[in-house]
C-alpha positions in Angstrom: 0.0 0.0 0.0 1.3 3.5 -0.9 0.6 6.5 1.2 1.9 10.0 0.4 2.6 12.5 3.2 3.6 16.2 3.3 4.3 18.2 6.4 2.2 21.4 6.5 2.3 23.6 9.6 4.3 21.1 11.5 1.7 18.3 10.9 1.7 15.4 8.5 -1.0 15.6 5.9 -2.0 12.8 3.6 -1.9 13.5 -0.1 -3.7 11.9 -3.0 -0.7 11.9 -5.3 3.0 12.5 -5.5 4.5 16.0 -5.1 8.1 17.2 -4.7 9.1 17.2 -1.0 6.7 14.5 0.1 7.3 11.3 2.0 6.1 8.1 0.4 5.5 5.2 2.7 5.3 1.8 0.9 3.9 -0.8 3.3 4.1 -4.3 1.9 4.0 -3.0 -1.6 3.2 -5.0 -4.7 5.5 -5.0 -7.7 3.1 -2.6 -9.5 3.3 -0.2 -6.6 7.0 -0.2 -6.6 7.1 0.4 -10.3 4.8 3.4 -9.7 7.1 4.8 -7.1 10.1 4.3 -9.3 8.4 6.1 -12.2 7.2 9.0 -9.9 10.5 9.6 -8.0 13.2 8.3 -10.4 14.5 5.9 -7.7 16.0 2.7 -9.0 13.6 -0.2 -8.8 16.2 -2.5 -7.4 16.9 -0.1 -4.5 13.1 -0.1 -3.8 13.0 -3.9 -3.7 16.0 -4.5 -1.5 14.2 -3.8 1.9 11.6 -6.4 1.1 14.2 -9.2 1.5 13.7 -10.5 5.1 17.4 -11.4 5.3 18.7 -8.0 4.1 21.4 -6.7 6.4 21.7 -3.2 7.8 23.7 -1.0 5.4 23.7 2.0 3.2 24.4 2.4 -0.5 24.7 5.5 -2.7 24.5 5.8 -6.5 24.8 9.3 -7.8 21.8 11.3 -6.3 20.2 8.2 -4.8 20.7 7.0 -1.3 19.5 3.7 0.2 19.6 3.0 3.9 18.4 -0.3 5.4 18.1 -0.8 9.2 16.6 -3.6 11.3 13.4 -2.8 13.2 11.6 -4.8 15.9 8.0 -5.9 15.8 5.7 -8.2 17.7 4.4 -11.3 16.1 1.0 -12.8 16.7 0.5 -15.1 19.8 0.3 -18.1 17.5 3.9 -17.6 16.2 6.9 -19.6 17.3 8.5 -16.6 18.8 7.0 -13.4 20.3 9.3 -10.8 18.6 11.3 -10.6 15.5 13.2 -8.1 13.3 12.4 -6.9 9.8 14.3 -4.6 7.5 13.1 -1.0 6.9 14.4 0.8 3.8 14.8 4.6 3.7 15.5 6.0 0.3 16.5 9.6 -0.7 16.9 11.6 -3.8 16.8 15.3 -4.4 13.0 15.4 -4.5 11.5 13.1 -1.9 12.0 10.5 0.8 10.6 7.0 0.5 10.3 4.3 3.2 9.8 0.6 2.2 8.9 -2.3 4.5 7.5 -5.8 4.0 5.1 -5.3 6.9 1.6 -3.8 6.5 2.4 -1.5 9.5 5.9 -1.0 10.7 5.9 0.0 14.4 8.5 2.8 13.8 6.5 4.3 10.9 3.3 3.9 13.0 4.9 5.9 15.9 6.0 8.7 13.6 2.5 8.9 12.0 0.8 8.9 15.4 2.7 12.0 16.5 5.2 10.4 18.9 8.0 12.0 17.0 7.9 15.8 17.1 8.8 18.4 14.5 8.6 16.0 11.5 9.4 17.7 8.2 9.2 15.8 5.0 11.3 18.5 3.3 14.2 17.9 5.7 14.9 14.4 4.5 18.2 14.0 6.5 16.5 15.1 9.7 13.6 12.8 9.2 16.0 9.9 8.6 17.8 10.6 11.9 14.4 10.8 13.6 13.5 7.4 12.2 16.8 6.1 13.5 16.1 7.4 17.0 12.6 6.1 17.1 13.8 2.7 16.0 16.3 2.5 18.9 13.5 3.6 21.3 11.2 0.9 19.9 13.9 -1.8 20.7 14.1 -0.5 24.2 10.3 -0.6 24.6 10.1 -4.2 23.3 13.0 -5.3 25.5 11.1 -3.9 28.5 8.0 -5.9 27.4 10.1 -9.0 27.2 11.4 -8.4 30.8 7.8 -8.1 32.0 6.9 -11.4 30.4 9.9 -13.0 32.0 8.8 -11.8 35.4 5.3 -13.2 34.8 6.7 -16.6 33.7 9.0 -16.6 36.7 6.0 -16.4 39.1 4.5 -19.5 37.4 7.7 -21.5 37.4 8.0 -21.7 41.2 5.2 -24.3 41.3 5.4 -25.7 37.8 5.8 -29.3 36.9 5.6 -28.9 33.2 8.0 -27.6 30.4 5.7 -24.9 29.0 7.2 -22.1 31.0 10.8 -23.2 30.1 9.8 -23.3 26.4 8.3 -19.8 26.8 11.6 -18.6 28.2 13.5 -20.1 25.3 11.3 -18.4 22.8 11.9 -15.0 24.5 15.6 -15.7 24.5 15.5 -16.4 20.8 13.8 -13.1 20.2 16.5 -11.4 22.2 19.2 -13.0 20.0 17.4 -11.5 16.9 17.3 -8.2 18.7 21.0 -8.2 19.5 21.9 -9.2 16.0 19.8 -6.3 14.5 20.9 -3.7 17.1 24.6 -4.5 16.5 24.1 -4.3 12.7 22.3 -1.0 13.1 25.1 0.3 15.3 27.7 -0.6 12.7 25.7 1.0 9.9 25.1 4.3 11.9 28.7 4.5 12.9 29.6 4.4 9.2 26.9 7.1 8.5 28.6 9.3 11.1 32.1 8.5 9.9 31.5 8.8 6.2 29.0 11.7 6.5 26.9 10.2 3.7 24.6 13.3 3.8 24.9 16.8 5.0 24.3 17.3 8.7 24.0 20.5 10.7 25.2 20.7 14.3 21.7 19.8 15.5 21.7 16.8 13.2 25.1 15.6 14.5 23.8 15.9 18.1 20.7 13.9 17.1 22.9 11.2 15.6 24.9 11.0 18.8 21.7 10.6 20.7 20.7 7.8 18.4 24.0 5.9 19.0 23.6 6.3 22.8 20.0 5.0 22.6 21.1 2.1 20.4 23.9 1.2 22.8 21.5 1.3 25.7 19.2 -1.1 23.9 22.2 -3.4 23.2 23.1 -3.4 26.9 19.6 -4.0 28.0 19.1 -6.9 25.5 22.4 -8.4 26.5 21.5 -8.3 30.2 18.0 -9.8 29.6 19.5 -12.5 27.4 22.1 -13.4 30.1 19.4 -13.5 32.8 17.2 -15.7 30.6 20.0 -18.1 29.9 20.7 -18.6 33.7 17.0 -18.7 34.5 16.3 -21.4 32.0 18.9 -23.7 33.5 17.9 -22.9 37.1 14.2 -23.4 36.6 14.8 -26.6 34.7 16.3 -27.9 37.9 13.3 -26.4 39.9 10.8 -28.2 37.6 12.7 -31.4 37.9 12.8 -31.0 41.7 9.0 -30.3 41.8 8.4 -33.4 39.8 10.6 -35.4 42.1 8.6 -34.1 45.1 5.4 -35.2 43.6 6.8 -38.7 42.7 8.1 -39.0 46.3 4.7 -38.2 47.8 3.0 -40.6 45.4 5.5 -43.3 46.4 5.0 -42.8 50.1 1.2 -42.8 49.7 1.4 -46.0 47.7 3.4 -47.7 50.4 1.1 -46.5 53.2 -2.0 -47.7 51.3 -0.3 -51.0 50.4 0.2 -51.9 54.1 -3.5 -52.2 55.0 -4.1 -54.1 51.8 -1.2 -56.5 52.7 -2.6 -57.0 56.3 -6.2 -57.5 55.1 -5.0 -59.9 52.5 -3.1 -62.0 55.0 -6.0 -62.2 57.4 -8.4 -62.8 54.6 -6.9 -66.2 53.7 -9.4 -69.0 54.0 -7.3 -71.3 56.2 -7.5 -72.5 59.8 -5.3 -71.2 62.6 -5.3 -67.5 61.7 -5.1 -65.0 64.7 -8.4 -63.5 65.8 -10.2 -66.2 63.7 -12.9 -66.9 66.3 -12.9 -63.5 68.0 -16.0 -61.3 67.6 -13.7 -58.3 67.6 -11.4 -59.8 64.9 -12.3 -57.3 62.2 -11.5 -54.3 64.4 -8.3 -55.9 65.7 -7.1 -56.5 62.1 -8.0 -52.9 61.2 -6.1 -51.7 64.3 -3.0 -53.8 63.3 -3.0 -52.3 59.8 -3.4 -48.8 61.0 -0.7 -49.3 63.6 1.8 -50.6 61.1 1.0 -47.9 58.6 1.4 -45.2 61.3 4.7 -46.6 62.4 6.1 -46.6 58.9 4.6 -43.1 58.2 6.4 -41.9 61.4 9.6 -43.4 60.2 9.3 -41.6 56.8 8.6 -38.4 58.7 11.7 -38.8 61.0 13.8 -39.6 58.0 12.5 -36.4 56.2 11.4 -38.4 53.2 8.4 -36.2 52.9 
């Protein structure tokens, strides 16, 4: 889907067609839509197609008056997916007339945040400034998603204390896998942005340079938070695997003791239930109660021994 925006009076306004100085957002575009953008802007069709590759790495590429920047962005997957979070490339393309963003998602979280007003002073004419603002919001999105992962870890931790199943451990492993993707994308973004700063691929004023420094700081903070969360998850998965195993052992122990204690009355009643002469209490009118008393007494003694030995 193609959407055209133009900043008017400090606010983004949707346009019906292309004009110079606009921002074109191509969300999960079709080949026909990409061809339309290429015809309207003069941007190379290959450049427009690169960000749609899910395995595309973070990088930038320049060809005459065209600039392509690709960065990794985080997004949340549906609850039915194998992992809760993943990364997807977002392409930012420049030429002298406009800026274009391309992503394979129907709604990229970074673009959504910009359009919803979470990024202030957006100007589609200032393409370089808008690019840096997208960089900054992307780093902030990673931080937000890492915090959400930490909250999910805390919720799983509460369940693990009394768990006898592997579901919680598997949930932790899924979150750890998402953090691996985050760390890979964040480090690739850091390398790309360091090159942007070093090579000065586009003109930056002093305020832009300060903004890029803020981006690098935010990105580094996201890397550190994701690294800490990943390390905690790794240690927690091993520790709680032992906790679950111990919980299962406790249940098995209780079941074993219960089986032994229940088996004793069965053994005693079976002994006295044999149809032979000479059994104790055979002719006594209180024979039944005496047998029951013997069974209870033996079971109680063995139960007391288990308790003294701290078996349960």
